[in-house]
matplotlib code that plots the C-alpha trace (Angstrom):
import matplotlib.pyplot as plt

x = [8.9, 5.2, 5.2, 6.9, 4.3, 1.4, 2.8, 3.2, -0.4, -1.5, 0.2, -2.0, -5.1, -4.1, -3.3, -6.8, -8.4, -6.4, -7.3, -11.0, -10.9, -9.2, -6.2, -7.0, -5.2, -6.1, -7.0, -4.7, -3.1, -0.1, -2.1, -0.7, -2.9, -2.7, -4.4, -6.9, -8.4, -11.3, -12.3, -15.2, -17.0, -13.8, -12.9, -10.4, -8.3, -7.4, -5.5, -3.0, -0.4, 1.8, 2.6, 1.1, 1.3, 1.0, 1.1, 0.6, 0.4, -0.9, -3.7, -5.1, -3.4, -5.1, -3.4, -4.5, -3.6, -3.9, -3.3, -4.1, -3.0, -1.0, -1.5, 1.7, 0.9, 0.9, 4.3, 6.1, 8.8, 10.5, 12.6, 11.2, 7.4, 5.5, 3.1, 5.9, 7.6, 7.8, 7.9, 9.6, 7.1, 3.8, 3.8, 5.7, 5.0, 6.2, 5.6, 6.3, 5.7, 4.6, 1.2, -0.1, 3.3, 1.6, 0.1, 3.2, 2.9, 5.0, 6.5, 4.3, 5.6, 7.5, 5.0, 2.9, -0.7, -3.4, -4.3, -7.9, -9.8, -11.4, -14.3, -13.6, -14.6, -15.4, -18.2, -18.5, -20.2, -17.5, -14.7, -16.3, -16.6, -13.0, -11.8, -14.1, -13.6, -10.0, -10.7, -13.7, -11.6, -8.8, -11.3, -12.8, -9.4, -8.6, -11.9, -11.3, -7.8, -9.1, -11.9, -9.5, -7.0, -9.8, -11.2, -7.8, -7.3, -10.7, -10.0, -6.6, -8.0, -10.9, -8.6, -6.3, -9.3, -10.6, -7.2, -6.9, -10.4, -10.0, -7.7, -7.1, -5.3, -2.6, -0.4, -0.8, 0.3, 4.1, 5.3, 8.3, 6.1, 6.3, 3.4, 4.7, 4.6, 1.1, -0.2, 1.6, 0.2, -3.3, -3.2, -2.0, -4.3, -7.5, -10.6, -8.6, -9.0, -5.1, -5.0, -2.7, -3.6, -1.1, 0.9, 0.4, 2.2, 0.0, -1.5, -0.7, -4.0, -3.4, 0.2, 2.7, 4.8, 7.8, 6.1, 7.9, 7.7, 5.4, 3.0, 2.9, 2.5, -0.5, -2.2, -1.4, -1.2, -3.5, -6.1, -5.6, -6.1, -5.1, -4.3, -7.3, -7.8, -9.8, -13.1, -12.3, -9.7, -12.6, -13.0, -9.7, -9.1, -5.4, -6.0, -9.0, -6.9, -4.0, -6.3, -7.9, -4.5, -3.2, -6.2, -5.7, -2.1, -3.1, -5.1, -4.3, -4.2, -1.0, -2.4, -5.2, -2.8, -1.8, 1.2, 4.2, 3.3, -0.3, 0.9, 3.4, 0.6, -1.8, 0.8, 1.7, -1.9, -2.3, 0.8, -0.5, -3.9, -2.6, 0.3, 3.0, 6.2, 6.6]
y = [-0.6, -1.1, 2.1, 4.0, 2.6, 3.6, 7.1, 7.4, 6.4, 8.9, 11.9, 12.1, 11.8, 14.8, 16.8, 16.0, 17.1, 20.3, 21.0, 20.3, 23.0, 25.4, 25.8, 29.4, 31.3, 34.6, 37.3, 40.2, 43.0, 40.9, 37.7, 35.3, 34.3, 30.7, 28.4, 26.1, 23.0, 22.8, 26.4, 26.4, 29.5, 31.6, 31.0, 28.4, 30.9, 30.9, 33.4, 32.4, 33.9, 30.9, 29.2, 28.0, 24.2, 22.0, 18.2, 15.2, 11.8, 8.2, 7.1, 3.6, 3.4, 6.6, 9.9, 13.0, 16.7, 19.2, 22.9, 24.7, 27.1, 26.2, 28.5, 29.7, 27.9, 24.6, 25.1, 22.9, 22.1, 25.3, 25.0, 21.6, 21.7, 18.5, 19.5, 20.3, 16.9, 14.6, 10.8, 9.4, 6.5, 8.2, 12.0, 15.0, 18.1, 21.7, 24.7, 28.3, 31.9, 34.1, 34.7, 31.8, 30.1, 26.7, 26.7, 24.8, 21.1, 18.6, 15.3, 12.3, 10.0, 6.9, 4.6, 2.5, 3.5, 0.9, -0.1, 0.5, -2.7, -3.7, -6.0, -9.4, -9.7, -13.4, -14.7, -18.3, -19.6, -18.1, -19.5, -23.0, -22.7, -21.6, -24.5, -27.1, -26.2, -27.4, -30.5, -31.5, -30.9, -33.1, -35.8, -35.7, -36.0, -39.0, -40.7, -40.0, -41.4, -44.5, -45.0, -44.7, -47.1, -49.6, -49.3, -50.1, -53.0, -54.4, -54.0, -55.7, -58.6, -59.1, -59.2, -61.7, -63.9, -63.8, -64.7, -67.6, -68.9, -68.5, -71.3, -69.4, -66.7, -69.0, -67.9, -64.3, -64.6, -64.5, -60.9, -61.7, -62.7, -60.5, -59.6, -62.1, -64.9, -64.0, -64.0, -67.2, -68.9, -67.7, -68.6, -72.1, -72.8, -73.2, -72.6, -72.2, -75.8, -76.1, -78.4, -76.8, -76.9, -78.0, -75.2, -74.6, -72.2, -69.5, -70.8, -74.4, -75.5, -73.5, -74.0, -76.9, -77.2, -75.6, -73.2, -71.2, -67.4, -67.7, -69.9, -67.4, -64.5, -66.1, -66.7, -63.4, -60.9, -62.3, -64.1, -61.6, -64.3, -63.7, -66.1, -67.4, -66.0, -68.4, -67.0, -68.0, -65.2, -62.9, -64.4, -62.8, -59.1, -59.4, -61.8, -59.8, -56.6, -58.4, -60.0, -56.7, -55.0, -57.8, -57.6, -53.8, -54.4, -56.9, -54.5, -54.8, -51.0, -49.9, -46.5, -48.1, -50.1, -49.0, -46.9, -48.0, -45.3, -46.5, -50.1, -49.0, -47.1, -50.0, -52.4, -50.1, -49.8, -53.5, -54.0, -51.7, -53.4, -56.9, -55.9, -57.5, -56.3, -55.8]
z = [15.0, 15.9, 17.8, 14.9, 12.5, 14.8, 15.0, 11.3, 10.8, 13.5, 12.0, 8.8, 11.0, 13.0, 9.9, 8.5, 11.7, 11.7, 8.1, 8.8, 11.5, 9.1, 11.5, 12.0, 14.8, 16.3, 13.8, 13.8, 11.8, 10.9, 10.2, 7.6, 4.6, 3.5, 1.1, 2.8, 1.2, 3.7, 4.0, 1.6, 3.1, 3.1, -0.5, 0.4, 2.4, 6.1, 8.4, 11.1, 13.3, 12.8, 9.5, 6.2, 5.7, 2.6, 2.9, 0.7, 2.2, 1.8, 4.0, 3.7, 0.3, -1.0, -1.8, 0.1, -0.4, 2.6, 2.6, 5.9, 8.6, 11.7, 14.7, 16.4, 19.6, 17.8, 16.2, 18.8, 19.4, 18.3, 15.2, 14.2, 14.7, 14.9, 12.1, 9.7, 9.8, 6.8, 6.4, 3.4, 3.0, 4.1, 3.8, 2.5, 4.5, 4.1, 6.3, 5.2, 6.5, 3.6, 2.2, 0.2, 0.2, 0.6, -2.9, -4.1, -5.2, -3.3, -4.4, -3.8, -1.0, -2.1, -0.3, -2.7, -3.3, -3.3, -6.8, -7.7, -7.7, -11.0, -11.1, -12.7, -16.3, -15.8, -13.8, -12.4, -15.6, -17.9, -15.7, -15.8, -19.6, -20.0, -17.9, -19.3, -22.9, -23.3, -21.1, -23.3, -26.5, -25.2, -24.2, -27.7, -29.4, -27.3, -28.2, -31.9, -31.8, -29.9, -32.5, -35.4, -33.9, -33.1, -36.7, -38.2, -35.9, -36.8, -40.5, -40.1, -38.1, -40.5, -43.4, -41.7, -40.8, -44.4, -45.7, -43.4, -44.2, -48.0, -49.3, -52.5, -50.5, -49.2, -52.0, -51.0, -47.4, -48.1, -48.1, -50.3, -53.3, -56.4, -58.7, -61.2, -58.6, -57.6, -61.3, -61.9, -58.8, -59.6, -63.3, -62.6, -59.7, -61.7, -59.7, -56.4, -55.3, -55.2, -58.3, -60.8, -64.5, -67.0, -68.4, -72.2, -74.6, -76.3, -79.6, -78.6, -80.3, -83.5, -84.4, -84.1, -81.0, -82.8, -85.3, -87.9, -88.3, -91.3, -89.3, -86.4, -88.8, -90.4, -87.1, -85.3, -88.2, -90.9, -88.8, -85.9, -83.3, -79.7, -76.8, -74.9, -71.3, -69.1, -67.9, -64.2, -64.2, -63.6, -60.1, -58.9, -59.0, -59.8, -62.8, -63.9, -64.1, -65.8, -68.3, -69.2, -69.6, -71.8, -74.1, -74.5, -75.4, -78.1, -80.2, -83.9, -84.2, -82.5, -81.7, -79.6, -77.4, -73.9, -73.4, -71.3, -68.7, -68.5, -67.9, -65.2, -63.3, -63.5, -62.2, -59.4, -58.3, -58.5, -56.4, -53.7, -53.6, -53.5, -51.2, -53.3, -55.0, -58.6]

ax = plt.figure().add_subplot(projection="3d")
ax.plot(x, y, z, "-o")
ax.set_aspect("equal")
plt.show()
């Protein structure tokens, strides 16, 4: 197989050398005129007493076209001359015996031609940038995620620490407490010392313990008095919001009072802030 490959590579070289010499044979009356790719001074024409040859072949991965004359003495062996042989993978050769019969175009051999080499569009700096860009972006995302998680953890631990250090927040630690329980605990705990104030009904200091409707109408409608809200409610956000909402619901003018929808939204916001159920 190695000998066959060497011979296949040798044949195109011989054809090129023959084309370079013009391949002319002895000039005579019956000389054959052929197209010649290397005969620049003879108008690309050569004369021979043998045959016209056209060949297309692949040499070093490049395509070559040759048209030349083959002298009669070189048409050996008879009937199947060496110069007229073809190879399916390397060359396609045709010999003919009429004037300019080698001007025909032959089929390109099936052997693969070497693809032209294109210079790389990317230099070392560009390649480093392409590789380092995604790596840097991934590293940056990891740092951001780490910082966000760390921030939330610190906020959570700080809040837990403050809740544990503040005695007034003991009532807020239970997750099953409702907003009603929270308001009751805060409103009955006084200044937060844990000593509960005695519960009193609204208007306990203005009407008897079992007032009549007329007595309540006189206090509420005629005198327009409202229950007293202790000042220390302002020290707790939940009580402060509840006290403000209660006052706005007690306006004598019905049009100025809060709507049910506004009350619902305020209570929902308070529930989220205090992390309790309504």
